[in-house]
matplotlib code that plots the C-alpha trace (Angstrom):
import matplotlib.pyplot as plt

x = [15.1, 12.1, 10.5, 7.2, 8.2, 7.4, 9.8, 7.2, 4.7, 7.4, 6.8, 10.8, 10.9, 13.1, 12.9, 15.4, 14.4, 15.7, 15.1, 12.0, 14.2, 17.6, 18.5, 17.3, 16.7, 14.2, 11.9, 8.4, 8.8, 6.5, 8.4, 11.6, 10.7, 9.2, 12.2, 14.4, 11.9, 11.9, 15.8, 16.5, 14.4, 16.6, 20.0, 23.2, 23.5, 26.2, 24.4, 23.7, 20.0, 20.1, 23.3, 21.7, 18.7, 20.5, 21.9, 19.3, 15.8, 15.4, 15.4, 12.2, 8.8, 7.3, 10.4, 11.7, 10.0, 10.9, 12.4, 12.5, 11.1, 12.2, 10.3, 11.5, 9.5, 10.1, 9.1, 10.4, 11.6, 12.6, 12.2, 14.9, 13.6, 14.4, 14.3, 12.7, 13.0, 11.0, 11.6, 9.4, 11.1, 11.0, 10.5, 6.9, 6.4, 3.0, 3.2, 6.4, 3.7, 0.9, 2.6, 4.1, 0.9, -0.9, 1.6, 0.6, -3.0, -2.6, 0.1, -1.9, -5.1, -3.4, -1.4, -3.9, -0.9, 1.6, 4.2, 6.6, 10.0, 13.1, 15.6, 14.5, 11.3, 9.2, 10.9, 11.7, 10.5, 6.9, 5.8, 7.7, 5.8, 2.9, 2.9, 4.1, 0.9, -0.9, 0.9, -0.2, -3.4, -3.5, -5.2, -3.6, -4.3, -5.4, -1.4, -0.8, -2.7, -0.5, -2.7, -5.1, -3.3, -2.1, 1.6, 1.2, -0.7, 1.2, 2.4, 6.0, 9.1, 12.2, 15.4, 17.0, 14.5, 14.7, 18.9, 18.2, 16.7, 15.0, 17.4, 17.4, 20.2, 22.4, 21.4, 22.7, 23.2, 22.7, 25.5, 27.5, 24.8, 25.7, 29.6, 29.4, 27.3, 29.1, 27.1, 29.0, 27.6, 28.7, 31.3, 28.6, 29.6, 26.9, 25.8, 22.9, 24.0, 25.0, 21.7, 20.6, 23.0, 23.0, 19.2, 20.1, 23.1, 23.8, 20.0, 21.4, 18.1, 19.5, 22.7, 20.1, 17.5, 20.9, 21.6, 18.1, 17.9, 21.4, 19.5, 16.6, 18.5, 20.5, 17.7, 16.1, 20.2, 19.8, 16.5, 18.0, 21.1, 18.7, 16.3, 19.6, 19.6, 21.9, 22.6, 20.7, 23.5, 23.5, 21.4, 18.4, 18.1, 16.1, 15.4, 12.2]
y = [19.7, 17.6, 20.3, 19.3, 15.7, 14.7, 12.5, 10.8, 10.1, 7.8, 4.2, 3.0, -0.6, -3.3, -6.6, -9.3, -12.8, -16.2, -18.7, -20.9, -23.4, -23.8, -25.5, -26.1, -29.8, -28.6, -27.4, -28.7, -30.0, -27.3, -24.4, -25.8, -26.2, -22.3, -20.9, -23.1, -21.3, -17.4, -17.9, -18.7, -15.8, -13.6, -14.7, -15.1, -18.7, -19.7, -19.2, -22.3, -22.2, -24.6, -22.8, -19.3, -20.6, -19.8, -16.6, -14.9, -16.5, -14.9, -11.5, -12.6, -13.0, -15.9, -18.0, -16.3, -15.6, -13.1, -14.2, -11.0, -7.4, -4.7, -1.7, 1.7, 5.0, 8.5, 10.0, 12.9, 12.6, 15.6, 17.5, 15.3, 12.4, 8.7, 6.2, 2.7, -0.2, -3.6, -6.4, -9.5, -12.5, -16.2, -19.5, -18.8, -16.2, -15.8, -14.8, -12.7, -10.5, -10.4, -9.1, -6.6, -6.1, -5.8, -2.9, -1.1, -1.4, 0.7, 3.4, 4.7, 4.6, 6.7, 9.1, 8.9, 11.1, 8.5, 7.1, 3.8, 5.5, 3.3, 2.6, 1.0, 0.6, 1.9, -1.0, -3.9, -4.2, -2.9, -4.9, -8.0, -7.6, -7.2, -10.0, -12.7, -11.1, -12.5, -15.8, -16.5, -15.6, -12.6, -9.1, -6.1, -3.1, 0.2, 1.8, -1.7, -1.5, 0.2, -0.5, 2.1, 4.7, 7.4, 7.7, 11.2, 9.9, 6.7, 7.0, 6.2, 8.0, 5.9, 7.3, 6.0, 8.2, 11.6, 10.6, 10.4, 13.7, 12.4, 10.7, 6.9, 5.8, 4.9, 3.1, 4.0, 1.6, 2.2, 1.9, 3.6, 6.9, 6.6, 7.0, 10.0, 11.5, 11.0, 8.6, 6.0, 2.8, -0.4, -3.1, -5.9, -9.1, -9.9, -8.4, -9.0, -12.4, -13.9, -13.8, -16.9, -18.5, -17.2, -18.7, -22.3, -23.5, -21.2, -20.9, -17.9, -16.0, -13.3, -12.5, -12.0, -9.6, -7.6, -6.9, -5.9, -3.6, -1.5, -1.0, 1.1, 2.9, 4.0, 5.0, 7.0, 8.7, 9.4, 11.3, 13.6, 14.1, 15.0, 17.7, 19.0, 17.8, 16.1, 12.5, 10.0, 8.9, 5.3, 6.4, 7.6, 4.2, 1.7, -1.8, -3.9]
z = [9.3, 10.3, 11.7, 11.6, 12.9, 16.6, 18.1, 20.6, 17.7, 15.9, 16.4, 15.3, 13.6, 12.5, 11.4, 11.2, 8.7, 8.0, 5.6, 5.9, 6.3, 7.7, 4.0, 0.6, 1.7, 4.2, 2.3, 1.0, -2.4, -3.9, -2.3, -3.6, -7.3, -6.7, -5.4, -8.0, -10.6, -8.8, -9.2, -12.1, -13.7, -11.2, -10.7, -12.8, -15.4, -12.8, -9.7, -7.7, -6.7, -3.7, -2.6, -3.2, -0.7, 2.5, 1.3, -0.4, 0.8, 3.8, 2.1, 0.3, 2.4, 0.3, 1.0, 4.8, 8.1, 10.6, 13.6, 15.8, 15.6, 17.2, 18.5, 20.1, 20.9, 22.3, 25.5, 27.0, 31.2, 33.2, 30.0, 28.1, 25.4, 26.6, 24.0, 25.0, 23.0, 23.3, 21.3, 19.9, 19.5, 19.1, 17.4, 16.6, 13.8, 14.2, 18.2, 17.5, 14.8, 17.1, 20.1, 17.1, 15.4, 19.2, 19.8, 16.5, 17.2, 20.7, 19.7, 16.8, 18.7, 20.8, 18.6, 15.7, 13.2, 14.5, 12.2, 11.7, 11.6, 10.0, 7.7, 4.5, 5.7, 3.2, 0.8, 2.6, 6.7, 6.4, 3.1, 4.9, 7.6, 6.0, 3.5, 6.4, 8.8, 5.6, 5.3, 9.2, 8.9, 11.1, 10.1, 9.7, 11.8, 9.3, 9.8, 8.0, 5.0, 2.5, -0.4, 0.7, 1.1, -1.2, -1.1, 0.2, 3.0, 4.2, 7.7, 7.0, 7.7, 6.1, 6.5, 3.6, 1.6, 3.5, 2.8, -0.6, -0.9, -3.9, -5.9, -6.2, -7.9, -4.7, -2.0, 1.5, 4.8, 7.9, 9.2, 6.4, 7.1, 11.1, 10.5, 7.9, 10.5, 13.6, 15.5, 17.9, 17.1, 19.1, 16.7, 15.8, 15.9, 13.3, 10.0, 8.5, 5.8, 9.2, 10.9, 9.4, 10.7, 13.9, 13.9, 12.6, 13.7, 16.5, 17.7, 19.7, 19.3, 22.3, 19.7, 16.9, 19.1, 20.4, 16.9, 16.0, 18.7, 18.3, 14.5, 16.4, 18.4, 15.8, 13.8, 16.5, 17.3, 13.0, 13.8, 16.2, 13.8, 11.2, 13.8, 15.1, 18.3, 21.1, 20.7, 23.3, 26.3, 27.2, 30.3, 28.2, 26.3, 28.1, 26.5, 27.9]

ax = plt.figure().add_subplot(projection="3d")
ax.plot(x, y, z, "-o")
ax.set_aspect("equal")
plt.show()
């Protein structure tokens, strides 16, 4: 499977996001009003909009922000594939995004037929990156200008879509997919729902970076499994 996909022309990615502010009360008044207005239209009547902010705001680009983007790419050494993973993380979202967007520009200049690869990136990571880039006043490199692409032209390889095989009723998490395909993953001390708390309360950004990098590594292993190739050993993975 994926016989036509060149691993060394894939830019693997994963992002971690948090609410714009630590609590609802720390939001500007206008954003508080707009959050409650939007949440009222989509949430159950029993849900408290102010309490839901901490849990859900990070999932929406208008009310959240990116604190980490991890990117990975394959290369060969002595005839074997290796994976290099680099993370852009920090308190300053604009600087985080500038570093990543510069990498995108350089990678796609080197590999004009390159693709982004990740799990559920078509519906979450890439749209989120694009929206937050515009909010931060940053120009989008051509590969991220999704509005210019026909569906079959989009440079995106989404492992969730691959696994769906044309069926769209269910969502399969990366963790579940790795488990059923026998891909070993480290036991995480956090999950996606805890990232906001780790960022705002614990102020432990390295912990978030490590979690983000693990997802990129898992995507890399998943791609190898899809292609029927051996999984990477620990010494074949480099974090920079």
